KEFIPA-160697 format. One record per residue (C-alpha): residue number from 1; residue in one letter; chain; x negated, y, z. Coordinates in nm, 4 decimals. Layout:
{rec NUM; 'A'; 'A'; {X; Y; Z}}
...
//
This chain:
{rec 1; 'M'; 'A'; {12.5063; -2.8473; 12.9058}}
{rec 2; 'A'; 'A'; {12.3661; -3.1344; 13.1087}}
{rec 3; 'E'; 'A'; {12.7225; -3.2557; 13.1336}}
{rec 4; 'R'; 'A'; {12.6964; -3.3292; 12.7305}}
{rec 5; 'D'; 'A'; {12.3867; -3.4395; 12.7499}}
{rec 6; 'R'; 'A'; {12.4571; -3.7036; 13.0211}}
{rec 7; 'V'; 'A'; {12.7360; -3.8189; 12.7920}}
{rec 8; 'L'; 'A'; {12.5101; -3.8435; 12.5468}}
{rec 9; 'E'; 'A'; {12.2482; -4.0332; 12.7560}}
{rec 10; 'V'; 'A'; {12.5494; -4.2887; 12.9135}}
{rec 11; 'A'; 'A'; {12.6536; -4.3604; 12.5430}}
{rec 12; 'E'; 'A'; {12.3103; -4.4127; 12.3855}}
{rec 13; 'A'; 'A'; {12.3133; -4.6654; 12.6817}}
{rec 14; 'V'; 'A'; {12.6293; -4.8096; 12.5659}}
{rec 15; 'G'; 'A'; {12.5355; -4.8305; 12.2436}}
{rec 16; 'S'; 'A'; {12.1925; -5.0050; 12.3472}}
{rec 17; 'L'; 'A'; {12.3811; -5.2582; 12.5921}}
{rec 18; 'A'; 'A'; {12.6224; -5.3093; 12.2772}}
{rec 19; 'D'; 'A'; {12.3399; -5.3979; 12.0670}}
{rec 20; 'T'; 'A'; {12.1492; -5.6131; 12.3262}}
{rec 21; 'V'; 'A'; {12.5304; -5.8156; 12.4064}}
{rec 22; 'G'; 'A'; {12.5270; -5.8148; 12.0043}}
{rec 23; 'K'; 'A'; {12.1899; -5.9780; 11.9454}}
{rec 24; 'I'; 'A'; {12.2861; -6.2331; 12.2686}}
{rec 25; 'A'; 'A'; {12.6202; -6.3482; 12.1125}}
{rec 26; 'E'; 'A'; {12.4050; -6.4086; 11.7878}}
{rec 27; 'M'; 'A'; {12.1606; -6.6067; 11.9855}}
{rec 28; 'S'; 'A'; {12.4318; -6.7974; 12.1299}}
{rec 29; 'A'; 'A'; {12.6673; -6.8591; 11.8225}}
{rec 30; 'K'; 'A'; {12.2922; -7.0027; 11.6297}}
{rec 31; 'R'; 'A'; {12.2405; -7.2231; 11.9443}}
{rec 32; 'E'; 'A'; {12.5486; -7.3477; 11.9724}}
{rec 33; 'A'; 'A'; {12.5507; -7.4144; 11.6204}}
{rec 34; 'E'; 'A'; {12.2293; -7.6015; 11.6476}}
{rec 35; 'F'; 'A'; {12.3826; -7.8013; 11.9169}}
{rec 36; 'D'; 'A'; {12.6735; -7.8810; 11.7432}}
{rec 37; 'D'; 'A'; {12.4254; -8.0399; 11.4408}}
{rec 38; 'R'; 'A'; {12.1952; -8.2186; 11.6823}}
{rec 39; 'L'; 'A'; {12.5136; -8.3711; 11.8352}}
{rec 40; 'K'; 'A'; {12.6201; -8.4584; 11.4974}}
{rec 41; 'A'; 'A'; {12.3056; -8.6518; 11.4289}}
{rec 42; 'I'; 'A'; {12.3230; -8.8515; 11.7525}}
{rec 43; 'E'; 'A'; {12.7027; -8.9574; 11.6748}}
{rec 44; 'R'; 'A'; {12.5398; -9.0452; 11.3024}}
{rec 45; 'A'; 'A'; {12.2961; -9.2864; 11.4732}}
{rec 46; 'L'; 'A'; {12.4803; -9.3941; 11.7444}}
{rec 47; 'D'; 'A'; {12.7745; -9.4557; 11.5014}}
{rec 48; 'G'; 'A'; {12.4855; -9.6871; 11.2458}}
{rec 49; 'Q'; 'A'; {12.3868; -9.8599; 11.5512}}
{rec 50; 'V'; 'A'; {12.7293; -9.9736; 11.6176}}
{rec 51; 'R'; 'A'; {12.7322; -10.0771; 11.2421}}
{rec 52; 'I'; 'A'; {12.4265; -10.2585; 11.3114}}
{rec 53; 'G'; 'A'; {12.4881; -10.4031; 11.6242}}
{rec 54; 'N'; 'A'; {12.8155; -10.5656; 11.4540}}
{rec 55; 'K'; 'A'; {12.6222; -10.7103; 11.1860}}
{rec 56; 'L'; 'A'; {12.3397; -10.8751; 11.4265}}
{rec 57; 'G'; 'A'; {12.6571; -10.9873; 11.6343}}
{rec 58; 'A'; 'A'; {12.7937; -11.1603; 11.2748}}
{rec 59; 'L'; 'A'; {12.4576; -11.2914; 11.2514}}
{rec 60; 'A'; 'A'; {12.4395; -11.4160; 11.5254}}
{rec 61; 'S'; 'A'; {12.7571; -11.6045; 11.4663}}
{rec 62; 'A'; 'A'; {12.6733; -11.7067; 11.1785}}
{rec 63; 'M'; 'A'; {12.3680; -11.8907; 11.2347}}
{rec 64; 'E'; 'A'; {12.5615; -12.0014; 11.5588}}
{rec 65; 'K'; 'A'; {12.7802; -12.2205; 11.3209}}
{rec 66; 'N'; 'A'; {12.4907; -12.3162; 11.0894}}
{rec 67; 'L'; 'A'; {12.3345; -12.4431; 11.4037}}
{rec 68; 'E'; 'A'; {12.6486; -12.6453; 11.5018}}
{rec 69; 'V'; 'A'; {12.6629; -12.7551; 11.1400}}
{rec 70; 'V'; 'A'; {12.2925; -12.8922; 11.1359}}
{rec 71; 'N'; 'A'; {12.3055; -13.0633; 11.4948}}
{rec 72; 'D'; 'A'; {12.6303; -13.2226; 11.3676}}
{rec 73; 'A'; 'A'; {12.4703; -13.3619; 11.0446}}
{rec 74; 'R'; 'A'; {12.1967; -13.4368; 11.2492}}
{rec 75; 'A'; 'A'; {12.3932; -13.6748; 11.5161}}
{rec 76; 'R'; 'A'; {12.5535; -13.7921; 11.2155}}
{rec 77; 'M'; 'A'; {12.2074; -13.8720; 11.0336}}
{rec 78; 'N'; 'A'; {12.1139; -14.0529; 11.3790}}
{rec 79; 'E'; 'A'; {12.3561; -14.2785; 11.4047}}
{rec 80; 'R'; 'A'; {12.3124; -14.3622; 11.0493}}
{rec 81; 'A'; 'A'; {11.9899; -14.4419; 11.1013}}
{rec 82; 'E'; 'A'; {12.0296; -14.6558; 11.4141}}
{rec 83; 'Q'; 'A'; {12.3551; -14.8053; 11.1812}}
{rec 84; 'M'; 'A'; {12.0903; -14.8704; 10.9758}}
{rec 85; 'R'; 'A'; {11.8542; -15.0603; 11.2095}}
{rec 86; 'A'; 'A'; {12.1019; -15.2936; 11.3741}}
{rec 87; 'E'; 'A'; {12.2220; -15.4099; 10.9979}}
{rec 88; 'L'; 'A'; {11.8143; -15.4471; 10.9298}}
{rec 89; 'R'; 'A'; {11.7569; -15.6403; 11.2520}}
{rec 90; 'E'; 'A'; {12.0877; -15.8747; 11.1858}}
{rec 91; 'T'; 'A'; {11.9513; -15.9378; 10.8428}}
{rec 92; 'L'; 'A'; {11.5983; -15.9901; 10.9404}}
{rec 93; 'V'; 'A'; {11.6406; -16.2006; 11.2807}}
{rec 94; 'G'; 'A'; {11.5688; -16.5844; 11.2035}}
{rec 95; 'R'; 'A'; {11.3529; -16.4619; 10.8863}}
{rec 96; 'I'; 'A'; {11.0333; -16.3815; 11.0103}}
{rec 97; 'P'; 'A'; {10.8892; -16.6400; 11.2503}}
{rec 98; 'E'; 'A'; {10.7838; -16.4942; 11.6135}}
{rec 99; 'R'; 'A'; {10.4042; -16.5122; 11.4733}}
{rec 100; 'L'; 'A'; {10.2716; -16.5867; 11.1618}}
{rec 101; 'P'; 'A'; {10.0668; -16.9272; 11.1146}}
{rec 102; 'G'; 'A'; {9.7091; -16.8754; 11.2067}}
{rec 103; 'E'; 'A'; {9.7385; -16.5739; 11.4267}}
{rec 104; 'P'; 'A'; {9.6494; -16.6333; 11.7880}}
{rec 105; 'L'; 'A'; {9.9033; -16.6439; 12.0391}}
{rec 106; 'P'; 'A'; {9.9657; -16.2811; 12.2365}}
{rec 107; 'P'; 'A'; {9.8270; -16.2702; 12.6094}}
{rec 108; 'A'; 'A'; {10.0040; -16.4325; 12.8746}}
{rec 109; 'D'; 'A'; {10.1291; -16.1249; 12.9755}}
{rec 110; 'E'; 'A'; {10.3165; -16.0270; 12.6665}}
{rec 111; 'R'; 'A'; {10.4991; -16.3364; 12.6381}}
//
């Protein structure tokens, strides 16, 4: 009888141990699923950041090209303005006297 009680005791302990192992396995599976979900969320966030980075890179490239266009246009405008100034000087030379009649002479250091 003692042997039978001992076998039942061992069987009960083995059953209890099996229940504990089962619970641990459930918890492990649950944590693994949570980890996978978190990992997928991180991957989605990183993908989003990569897409944003690509868009920012394209935007920076477009802005750089626009800046080049603006600088080229500014240079052309400056060249044209200088050309117009030169043409105006040529047109006005000789037509405008050094000083108007009745206007005082400039100081000696400016002559």
